[in-house]
N, C-alpha and C positions, 0 to 999 in steps of 0.2 A: 538694390539690389534688380536687376532687371531677368521676364523672362523674354526669352527668345524661345523661335522655331529651325535647329539647327537647319544650313543646308547639308548636301552633298558636302565628301571633302574631298579633291584631288589626289588620289594616294601617290606619296614618292616614298615617303619612311615607311611608312603601310607596306606590308609585303615584303619585306626583307626581312633577315639573319641577323636585326639589330642585337648585340653581346648586353648579357644584363650590364645592365648600369651601377648596380649595386656587386656583383660579381670576385672583384676587389675585394672588397670586404671582407666578404665572407670565408673566399678558400684564403685571406689572411687572418680570419680571424678577429677582424675589428669589431665586425658585423654584431653590438651587444644588442641581448636580449631581454624581455624582463626582469628576469634572473640576474641579469650580469648587470646592472644597475648601482653606483653610487651614488648619487647627489651630493654634491657638492656645498648647497646651499642651506641642506638641513645641519641641526646640530645632531655629534657625536656619530660614528657609525652605523649602519643599522642591524637594525635590532631582530634573530629569527623566529619563524613562526612554525610549530608544531599541533597536528590535529590529535585531537583524542574525541577518538566515535563511540557508536554506539554499539553494541554485543549482542541486542536484542530487534526485531524487525518489526515490532510494534511494542509500546508501554509507556510506561514514563519515569524521569530520571526522581531518584528519593533521596539520594542524599550524594557529596562528593564532596572526598578530602583531599586536599591538596598542600595536606603539612609535609608531608615529605620533600612535594615537588618541588614545592617553594626551598625547603633545606637546602635542593642539591645546588654545587658552587654556577654559576650565570645565570640560572633561572632569574628571572625578572618580572614576572608575571603569571597567574592562570585566573584566568576567565570563561567565567561557565553564566547559563543564566540570570544565576538570582545577580551576579555581579554585570554585564555585560551591559552598554551602552543600548538603551532603550531605540528603536527605530518607530518613523514617525507614521510609516505604512507599513501595515504584512499581509498586506492580503496579495501579493507572493507567498507562495509557500514556500519554493525551495531555498530564496533567499532571505526569508523572516528567518535568520537562524537565532539562540540562546534567546530567545525570547520568553519561551515559557517551559513545564517540563517533560511538554509531549517526547515520545521521540516519535517518527514518521513510517522510518524505513531501518535496517537493518546498513552500517555504516555513516550514517546521521553526526555530524557534528554536534557534542556536547559541552567542550572544554574546549578553549586555548590556552597556547602554556609557551611564552613570550622569551627568551637565554640571548646570550650574550652570544650564542654561536647556537651551530646548529643542531649540534652534537650536545650539547648544554640541553635545546629545547625537545629531540628526541627521547633522552632518558628522563628529562623532566613530564615530560606524554607517559612515560612509561610508569610512572609513579605515583600520578592520578588516579585516585580510586573510587570509582560512579558503581555505583548500586542502582540498580536499578528493575522495576517491577515491572515484567514481561506482560503482553496481552493475545486477545489472541487477533491473528493475519493469516496474511493469502497473500502468495507469492510468486501462484504457479497461476501459466494464460492454460488453457482450456476451450475445446469447443464451447461446453456446455455452460462457464461461465463471463466468454466473451458479449454479453449484452446488451450493453448499457448504451447507445443511440446520441453523440456526440450531437453536439447543436451545428460544428463546423468541422470540418477538415481541415491540415494542415495547408493554407498558411491560413485559407480563407475562400476552400472551395466548400460544393454540396458535400454530405453525407450521403446522402445517398441521389441516383436519377435511376430514372423510365422513359423508354424513347418505345412505344407502339405497344405489341402484344408480346413479351417473352415465350408466356406458357403456352400460347397458338405460335408464337413460330418453331418451337422445340419442336410441339405435338407433330408442324406439318414438314419435319426436317427427317430428308433418308438417314442421316449417319449423324451421331449424336455421343458428343465425348465428354463426359461428366468425371471429374477426377479432382481430388483434394489437394493440394500445395505447400508448402511451409517453406518457410526461410527460416535460423535461426535467431538468436540474440547477438549482436556483433556488436563491438569499440571500435572505437574513431581511431587512439592509439596514433593520434600526430607527433612526429619523433621529437621535440620538444615539447617538453612536459608544462600542463599548465600553471603561470606565474606571477606575481601580480608583485609589484613591489610600491607602498603607499603609504602619505606623508599629511598629516596633518599643518595649516600653517596660517600667516594674514597676508591680505593683502595688504597696499598702500594706505588700504580706508579702514583698517581695522576688520574687513569681515574676514571674517570663516572659510578658508580654501582644501582643500584635497585636491590632491597630484599620486596620481596612478602611474605605472607602468605594468602595461597589464598585458600578458599571451593572450589577443582578444580578436575575430574578423571586423572587429567594428567598434571604434575609439569614442563611436558620438553612442553608438547603444549601450553599451554601459555609462557613458552621463546619465542615458537617459530615465534607466536602470534604475540608482544609484540614488539620485539625487533627490524622489519623494519619495521614497525611503528616510532617506535622514532627516530633511525638510531643507532641505537650501535648496536653492536657484542651480541650472544644468549649468549657469556660468560659472558656478564658485568649485566645478568638479572639471579637474581638467587632468585627459584619459588619452598616453601612448602609447604608440606600440610602436614601434622601428622597426626593427623586423622578428617577426615570428616563422617557429620552424612550423608548419602545417597547422592545417585545422580538421579538416574533412569535417567541418561542423560542427564540432566539439565547442571551440568556441568563437559561436557564432553569438550566443549573446552568453550573459554574466550568470556562471555558477554561483555555489555558495563559498567557497575558497575566498573568492571575489570580497564580498562582504568578511568576510572571518579576516583577511586582510585590514580591511576600513575599520570593523572594531577593533579590533588591537589595536593598529596606529591612534583609535582614539588616546586611548590612554597609555601612550608612550613616548608624554610628553615631551611632541615634536620631531621627534624619531623616527628616521622609518624605518617600514616592515618589512621584511623577506617574507614570501612563502610560494617553496616550491610545491606543486604538492606532487609527491612520491606515483612512481608507474603503478603501485598497488592501489592506489585511493584513486588515480584515476579511475580503477573500475566499480569505485561506487556513486564518486558525486560529480563525475564530469559528463554526463549524458551518454549516449547509446543509442542504436537501434533495435526499435522492438522487432520481435518476434511476428511471424504475420502465419493467418493460415489463411488461407485464396481457395471457396468453394468456388469452381468452375466449370459450367457448360454452354457448352458450344455444339449449336445444333446449324448442319450443311446440307445441304441438298447433293446428291450422287459425282459431280463434277467438283466439291467444295466449294462452293458458295455459299456466303455463310450467311443462315435467317434468323441466328437470334444469339446473343452473348447474355449473359449471363457471369457474376462474377459479385463472389459475397467473402468478403476481408472481417478477420478476425484479429486483433491485436489486444495488444496493453498497454496502458495510463498507468497514471501515480495516483493515488487517493491525495498527494501533498498535493499536485497541480496538475490538469489534463494538458496531452500533448496526442493527439491525436493526425496519427501519419496517412497520406493520405495514400492509399496503395493501388486502392481500383481509381485513381485517376481515369492513366494511360487507358486505361480498355476502353473508357470513355471516344477515345478518337481516334484509336491506331488502326480501322479496320473497318467496312463498309458492312453492314450488316441492318434490315428495318426494325430489328427488334432487340432493346439494349434493355439490360437491368442492371447498378451497379449498389453499392450498399457498405457502409463499413461498420464494425461493433466493437468493442473494447470490454475487455474485463478489468476496469480498475480494483488494483493490488497495493499493496503496503509493501512498493517499491522507490528505489531511487528514479528520477523523475526521466523518461525517454525525450530526445532531440533529436537533432537533424542529424543526419550522416550524413555522408557523395550520397546524391538523389534520392533526397526520402521521398517513400512513395514508388517514383519507374525505378527502381532497381528491385526491390523485393517483387510489385506489379507486375513486373516483363517479364522475369525468371518463372510467374508462373501463368502469366497470357501465353508467353513464346515458345515453352514444354508442353501446353495445350493446343498450342497450334503445328507443333513439332506429331503431337499423336494425330489430329485432327488428316495432318499429309500422308503417315502409312496408313489411318485405316478410308482412304478417300484413293491409296494410290498411286499421288501426286510425290512428284519435288517438291520439299518444302519450299524453294523460292517462288516455284509456280502457282502453289497453293496462295503464297502470299501475294502474289500479283494479281490473281481472279478476286481478290477482297482488296483491292487497293477502291482507295474512297476518291470521288469525283471534289466533293469538298469534306471539309472538316464535318464526323457524323455528327461531333458536339456541339458544335453552334451552327453549323449549317455554313458559313463562312468559306470565302477561299481560303487555301493557304498559299501564301506568300511564296514559299518556296518549300515541295516538298519533299521532288526526284530521289523517295525511297526502293526503287526497284532501279535508276539509275549508279545507288550505293549497287547494292547486289548486284547488276552486273557486272560492274569493273569489280568490285572483289573476287567473283566466280572466276573472272580474267586471271586472275591477278594470283588467287590460290590454286587454282587445278582443279577447280569442284567436276564434278564430273557429274554431270544432269543426269533424272530420272528421278524413277521410288526408287528409295532408300530397300539394300538388302539385309536388314542386320545382324550381326556373328557371323557374316561368311566373309571375313576379311582376318587376313592374317600373317605374324611377320618374325617369328621364331615361336620364341612362348609369349608372344603380346598379340590383344588381338586393336586392331588397328577401325575407327571411324574418324564421320566428320559430322559436323551441324554446323547451322547455322540460328542467327536468331535475330530477328532489330532491336533499332535502337529505336529512342523517343526523348526530349527534354522539349518543357517548355522553355521559349523563349520571352527571358522577363525583362524588363526594363522601368526600374525603380523609381517612384516622382519623391520629389524634396529633398534633391543633391543641388549645391553649388560650388560654382567654382571661383576662382579669380586671378586675371591677368596682368600681369605687374608689368614695364617694360624698363629695364636695367641698363638700355643705353649699348651701343655698339651690337646693334642688332641682336641682342643677349633678354629673354624673357625668362622672369617666374612664373609657374605655375603651382596653384596653391588648391589644395580640394582636402579632407580629412577624409579620401580612401586606407584600408590600407592592404597591403602586397604580405598575402598571408605564405609568400616562397615560390608564388606561380607565375609572378614575373609579371606582377601588376603594373612594378616601377617603370620598368622596361617599355611596353607596352602604354602607356599612359604618356612616355616620354615619346616615343611615336605619333600620337597621335596629337596631341599638343604643336609639337614641328609642324605636320602638313594642317593641322589648320591652321596657322601660322605663319604659312610658308616657308617655313624657313629650316636650315639642318636639328636634326635632332643635337645635336652640341650644344645649342642654343639656345636647351630650355635648360632649367635650375627648378625642376619639379620637391615641391615636398607636397609630402601624407603622410598620414599617420598620426595626426595630435587635434582633440577637436581643439585646440586655438587657430584652427582653420578651419577654410566653410563647409558645413556642414555634408557629408556621405554617408550612403548609405551601408548595411552590414557588406563584407565578402561574401555570398550566399545566394543560391538561387541560381549561380552562371550568369548572376546580373549585371554583378562587379564591372565590365570592361564598355556593356554596354549600356550602365545607368551613368558611370566616369565621363565613359569617354565624351559620350553626346552632351554631357555640362559642359566639358572642356571645351569641346567644339564652338556648345551655345555664346559661352565665354570668351572666347578669341576671334569671333564676329562680333560681338559687340566692342568687343575695343579696337578692332581693326573699324570699327565703325563711326567709334567715338573718336581715334584719336590717330587715324591712316596710316598708310604703311611704311611710314617715319618717323614713331613717336619720338618725344624727349624724354627722359632716364626720370620715371619715378610717376608715368600718367600709370594710370592701374582700371577697368573695371571690374566687376561681377555680374553674373549670371546663373538662372536654372534653366534648362533646358522645357520648354512642355513643347506637348505631340499633338498634334492635329486629326483627325477620325480614320487614320487608316486600322489601332484595332477595331475597329465599326465595322470596316473592309476589311479584311485579313484574318484570318486565324496562324500565328505567329509559333512554330518547331523547329526543332533539330529531328535529322532524323542520321539513321546512321543502318550500320549492316558490318554483323561480326561472323566469322569464321574459326571455327577452329578444329583441329586435328588431336584426337583425342587415345592412346594406346593405354591399352590396361592388361596388366601380367595374368594370361590365362591361369595358376593358382596361387600366386597371394594377394589380386587384386587392386593390386597397387597402379596406381593411374597416376601416365605422364604426359605433358600438353606440351610438343615440338615445336607446335605452330598456331600461331592466334594472329589474325586480323582483323584490321577495323576500319570501316571504310566511312568518312561520313561526309553531312551538308548542312557546314553551320555558315554559308556566306562566308565572306573576307577573309581569312585569318590574317590578322595583322602582323606576324611575327612566329614565323613556321617551324625556330627554335623552338621557342617555349610554347610555340600550342602542340608539337608533337610529344613535350615533355608530357602537359598535361591526357593528351590521350592515351599514350606508353603509360602511365599512370591509371588513366583508370581502368585499362584492361587487364592490369597487373590485378589493379583494386579487385576487377570483376574477378577473376582468376583463382584469386586471394580466397572469394570468397564461396569459387563456387567447388573448391576440396578442400577448405582451411577450416575458414571461421568461426567459433561455434562458442559462443560465452555461456558455461554452464551457469545455474543457480541451479540452486540444492533448495528445493520446496518445501523443507524440514527445518530450515533455519533462514531463510531469506536473501540472503549473498550469494555472491556471484565467486565461486570458488577458481577459476581458470580467468588470477589475477596477474598473471606479465605476460610476457611474451617469450616464457618458455612453454606455458602450460595453454596463453592465448597466441593459436598457433596461423603467420601467415606467413604468404608466401615468401623463398628467400632467394635466394643469387641462382640454388640447384633449379628452383622449383620454375623458375623462368626463364623459359628459351627463347621458340623464335617469335618473338611479338612484334609485331609492326602497323601502322598507321596510314591513313591515307588516307584525302580530301577531295570534295568536287569542288572544280574550278565556277565558284556562283558567290555574287553577291545583291544584297539583299538593302537596297537603302531605303526600301522603306521603313523598317524597321527601324535606323539609323543611319547617322549619317555619315556613317566610315563603310556602311555592309557591310556590317558581322553583327552575331550571336556571338552566345557562350560559348563557351569549350568545358569549362573545366569536371563538369559531370557526365557526360552524355560520354560515356566513356568505356563506366562500368555498366551501365546499362544494357541490360542483353547477353552481358559477355558467359557471366552465370548456365547462364540457358542454352547458349552456343555448346557452354564446355559438353551441360548435362543430356542435350541432344545427340553429339559427336559421342559420350559414352554408350548410349543403346544403342548405336549405331553401331561401333564396334560387338556388341557385347551382346544387344537383343534383351535386356535387360531394365527398365524403366526406372529410373530413380526418381518423383516428383518430391523432394524435398533438398535444399544443401545447406548445410557441403556434401559433397560427394562422395563418401569413401569407402575405402578398398573393401572392412566390412560387408556391403550391401551387394558385390559379387563373390564371395568368397561361399556366404550362403546359397 
């Protein structure tokens, strides 16, 4: 394998709306997801697995009586902490299940039931009698208990930062905005529930092997997590994810249900074991976005120029395993101010482990920042767009490096023209259409551009001008298969129809997770490197059977430029004067994300992000009962998301821009920026409509009725 610094690729297929290469399989029902797999090479049909979960938030399992369950027809085995296979490494508290009698959160897996059918497994789980000893616990995030300072915040950012003298900057300010903003607990809720099919076997040399079909955003990441815990080498674990029905971060790393399936397969005598996590169980076991509390202080001169920014973020983690969301991180680089301070503090609770959810950090952090900026614009009697223009930084305030491409104000200018924005200070509560108050609002969006190291791609010639391109990346429904095919075609100088792309299998070269809007940038750059290595080795007309592998290395561009994507979000909100009902008839996002490789799939990503931001603004809130420690909104009937009737006029556009300094394709990631700033734009528009300032999401009707 060779390391190559890829050169810029000339676009032919890139930039066109190539149809999804997997579209036919999906719309005809031929796409087999993790729970659909029926491995022919294993003995017997798959066994079904059901989870038995704790009913206390903290404590111990005293006894488990499985007699009635084992007597039930079809039940094969019941596994608990006394009988489960032992793990070699238990340092990952989320994955180290059934290794002792301790209970760390309500809903934790305390036993497994294997059966010949899913119905028998479910009934068997109901028949297992678990006696638990409850202990004192804490399951509520409050300002007074979020005091723990983590060493780092996700993914490896500084916990606290300070530049200049914030207290002096606030003291000299002519205008001060000081407020607290809150975001709710949210659950990712992808359309396809989490699912795993797993079985153990032997290779030709007699060595033990583990094979999984898993609904995951990163097959190599799952293998890397499981292998050391099971005491095997990574090459003994094969993970495949041919089709994934969404993830939004919740499938970015293995959760406890994956280990449950693997342990159950240990006792299944080589038969495959299948687990499909229920929608209700997902609210216990597969990650969520922590609630956040953001204390903001903005100091400014009378003309709106910022003198100081302070953002203190409070959130929660789990006692079982630490996860610290980087809520204040976008505040560090968004606007110019000589004095800036950010911090993160956590409440360590007896709850399930929080995790990634689309735009972790940026989504809740920018909600707080952009509502605070709207308040500052009102205090300064400035147009909200003009306020942002006056605080545009010449360089990245955090690093001091020039932006490779920012163009935030170009996004605002284009959006204002498309949206019909009326310039000038806002006059809240002055526009009415019948019984509806009408308002408009804006917010900025940003997301860091990331390229992950360690990816490897392989190019093989198939003859007659065709090529097989292999990389262990995963398409979670975003269109990665399609855009990687386009990138490979242009890198090799052939038509997209000449590319046979292989992905989503640890038997293929290493690839990083589909997360952090880094997938296309990381995998695409690697494919370009492998294609250019192949051409250098084998020329323009290679014989069949030739191959080359390569990884993409970067130069010093990260030391010379700051790489981020930016956008502007516009919203129109109507609030019913009697009921407080909110409607969003218009939502527009304009983005600068470099070259858009496939306009059709990109538009889907932007619109999906905007809709998800709208959903967060108006509906999404996971309610945890602090008395018992569990989430009570446990399905899509009680955890509300935006439906068709709620999504009216949603549009997305992007600037014509390329950033070849960042990737050889000239592109940056687009998967997450659409959700950033959207909730703030809606909240700001609701204030413009009514004059009522809401500093937390979701923004609900009762706030206006009061």
